[in-house]
Structure formats: C-alpha cells, structure tokens
C-alpha positions in Angstrom: 18.0 243.7 -189.4 16.1 244.7 -186.5 14.3 248.1 -186.5 12.3 249.5 -183.6 9.5 252.2 -184.1 7.8 254.3 -181.7 4.5 255.9 -183.0 3.2 259.2 -181.8 0.6 261.7 -182.9 0.8 265.3 -184.0 1.3 266.6 -180.1 4.2 264.0 -179.9 2.0 261.8 -177.5 2.6 257.9 -177.4 -0.1 255.7 -180.1 -0.6 252.6 -178.0 -2.9 249.6 -179.1 -1.1 249.1 -182.6 -0.7 245.7 -184.0 1.7 244.0 -186.6 -1.0 244.4 -189.1 -0.9 248.3 -188.8 2.5 248.2 -190.1 4.4 247.9 -193.6 8.0 247.5 -193.8 10.1 248.1 -196.8 13.5 247.4 -197.8 15.1 248.9 -200.8 11.6 249.4 -202.2 10.4 245.6 -201.6 7.9 244.8 -199.0 9.1 242.6 -196.3 7.2 240.6 -193.8 7.1 241.8 -190.1 9.0 239.0 -188.4 8.8 240.0 -184.8 6.3 242.4 -183.2 5.9 243.5 -179.5 4.3 246.2 -177.7 6.1 245.5 -174.6 8.5 248.0 -172.9 12.2 247.4 -173.9 15.2 247.5 -171.5 17.1 250.9 -171.7 20.5 252.0 -170.8 20.4 255.6 -169.1 23.1 257.7 -168.3 22.6 260.4 -165.7 24.9 263.6 -165.3 24.3 265.5 -162.3 25.7 269.4 -162.0 27.6 269.6 -158.7 28.9 273.1 -159.3 28.8 276.2 -156.8 25.5 277.2 -158.1 23.6 274.1 -157.0 24.5 274.5 -153.3 21.6 274.1 -150.9 18.2 273.2 -151.8 18.8 272.7 -155.5 21.4 269.9 -154.8 19.2 268.2 -152.3 16.1 268.5 -154.8 18.3 267.2 -157.5 19.6 264.1 -155.4 16.1 263.2 -154.4 14.8 263.5 -158.1 17.5 261.1 -158.9 17.1 258.8 -156.4 13.3 258.5 -157.2 14.2 258.3 -160.7 16.7 255.2 -160.2 14.2 253.4 -157.7 10.8 254.1 -159.2 10.6 255.0 -162.9 13.4 252.7 -164.4 12.8 248.8 -164.5 15.1 246.3 -162.8 16.3 244.9 -166.2 17.3 248.6 -167.2 20.9 249.3 -166.4 22.2 252.8 -165.5 25.4 255.1 -164.7 25.7 258.1 -162.8 28.4 260.6 -163.4 28.8 264.2 -161.8 30.5 267.4 -163.0 31.6 270.7 -162.1 34.5 272.1 -163.9 35.7 268.3 -164.1 33.3 265.6 -165.2 33.5 262.2 -163.7 31.7 258.7 -163.8 30.9 258.0 -160.4 29.3 254.8 -161.1 29.5 252.4 -164.1 26.7 250.5 -165.5 24.7 249.3 -162.9 21.6 246.5 -162.8 19.2 247.0 -161.3 19.3 250.9 -161.7 17.7 251.1 -158.0 21.4 250.4 -156.5 22.4 253.6 -157.6 20.1 255.4 -155.1 22.1 257.4 -152.6 25.2 257.4 -154.6 25.4 261.0 -154.9 25.0 261.7 -151.1 28.6 262.6 -150.5 29.1 264.9 -153.6 29.6 268.5 -152.2 29.0 271.4 -154.9 31.7 273.6 -155.8 33.6 274.9 -159.0 32.2 276.0 -162.4 29.8 274.2 -164.9 31.3 272.2 -167.5 28.1 270.5 -169.2 29.7 269.9 -172.3 32.8 268.3 -171.3 30.8 266.3 -169.2 28.4 265.1 -172.3 31.5 264.8 -174.0 33.5 262.7 -171.3 30.7 260.3 -170.8 30.1 259.1 -174.3 32.3 256.5 -174.4 30.2 254.6 -171.6 27.4 254.3 -174.4 29.9 252.0 -176.5 29.9 249.7 -173.4 26.3 249.4 -172.7 24.2 246.1 -172.8 20.9 247.5 -173.7 20.0 248.6 -177.3 17.9 251.7 -176.3 20.0 254.4 -174.7 19.3 257.9 -173.2 21.6 260.5 -171.3 19.8 262.9 -168.7 21.7 266.0 -167.9 20.5 267.6 -164.4 21.7 271.2 -164.2 20.4 274.4 -163.1 22.4 276.8 -165.4 24.6 277.3 -168.4 27.7 276.3 -169.2 30.5 278.2 -167.7 33.5 276.4 -167.6 33.8 273.8 -170.9 36.7 273.2 -173.3 34.5 271.7 -175.6 31.2 273.3 -177.4 28.0 271.3 -177.8 27.7 272.1 -181.6 31.1 271.5 -182.4 32.1 268.6 -179.8 29.6 267.1 -177.7 26.8 266.6 -180.2 29.1 264.9 -182.8 30.4 262.6 -180.2 26.9 261.6 -179.0 26.0 260.9 -182.7 29.0 258.7 -183.0 28.3 256.8 -180.0 24.9 255.9 -180.9 25.2 255.5 -184.8 24.6 252.4 -186.7 26.7 251.3 -189.4 23.7 249.7 -191.4 20.9 251.6 -192.9 17.5 251.1 -191.4 14.3 249.8 -193.9 11.5 252.2 -194.0 8.8 251.7 -191.6 5.5 253.2 -192.5 1.7 252.7 -191.0 -0.3 250.9 -193.2 -2.6 253.5 -195.0 -6.5 253.1 -194.7 -6.4 251.8 -191.0 
C-alpha cells in the first residue's frame, strides 16, 4: 500500500529537505520499513472551472482568462493533466483531461459571460471527471467573482459529498509520523 505525505509547519508552510530517516511508518501498530521515498514533485490532475456568468463581463473575464492561461502554461508541469470547464446557470466541461496542460491555453477565449452563477452545480457535475484521471494526486480550482445564485445543488448536502466520494480510497492508510528527536 502506498501513502503520500506532505509535511508543513504550524503556519502551513512546506517543510523541505526531509529524508527517509525522518519518518516512521506503522500499520496496525507494527513498524514497517519505508520502501520508497522521494522528495520529487508528483504529477497532478487539475480541474479548473471558470465562472462565465453575467457578473464576469468586462475586465473580470479578461483577468480570469489570463490567469488561467498563465497557470496552465507556466505553473503546471508537462507531465500533469488538466481539464477546463465553464459555468453560468449551466455547467459544461469544455476540454477533457489534456496532457500537457499548456495545450489548454486560449480554450476560454470564445466564452462570453451570460446568465446566473451555479457554482455548486458545476462542482457536482465535474466530479465524475476525477474518476477518469490518470494521476494519483488531484485538485479542483473554481474561479468565480461571487456567490452561487442559481444552483439546484447545495455545497454541504450535495457537492461536498460528491467531491469526497470521487477521491476517497477504499483501503485504510497506515499511520505515518515524523521520527521523534530529529
């Protein structure tokens, strides 16, 4: 069984420079050897949902498109995969999983803001994409300028449960803790 660990300090800042000897792994109370250790970046699957409702007209949509293009081209690695969706009162997946993510730049250029804002419906509708991803680690980014005004779903009751179900593992993780005294 593989487990991944990210170590942060009390201010949630990443702690780097750790080695295999800095960890102890226990499964059912029994110490297990650390069989694989890497401090290299792991490829990720990233879904991005962009609000294209009426309130995004003008500078907000221009800024959001630019930020999304820079994110896809400059911040994600070529080995990552990404998809792009847009939502107003209706959610749509515009481009499915794509490698490298830089191929997604400009894909929102023709989207014109109109309609209400259904953020929760967009989250709910896009979570099945995560069951078809190729990378172990995943994230969803929602870019919006405001509150949900048009969803049929609610975040607490529907979208949050759907997100959890899309990423939950059926096997328990072993406990991992930093080695004391070091």
